[in-house]
C-alpha positions, 0 to 999 in steps of 0.5 A: 430345263430346271423348274422351280422347287416345290414342297418346301419342308422346314427342318424339325431342328429349326429353333425359335429364331428360324436358323435352319434350312428348308428342303424341297423338290426341284423337278428337271427334264432329266431327273428329280433334284433336291433343293436346299435353301436358308430359312431366313433367305427364301429368295436367295440361292438354292443348293440343288443335288440329285436325289441319290446324292441327297440320300447318301448325305442324309444316311451319312448324318445318322 
């Protein structure tokens, strides 16, 4: 079962218009997931990936 994401954080690169993404934690019965959503559409769709996948993604950005 997937639970609602919590602890949303806005990217430090968000401009004055709010054009960016937010990242939160979505706990499931099996594992922790990372949730990503559009800052301007907080009620819209979320992308959810495993914490391991998110870690590999953010390392690749550096």
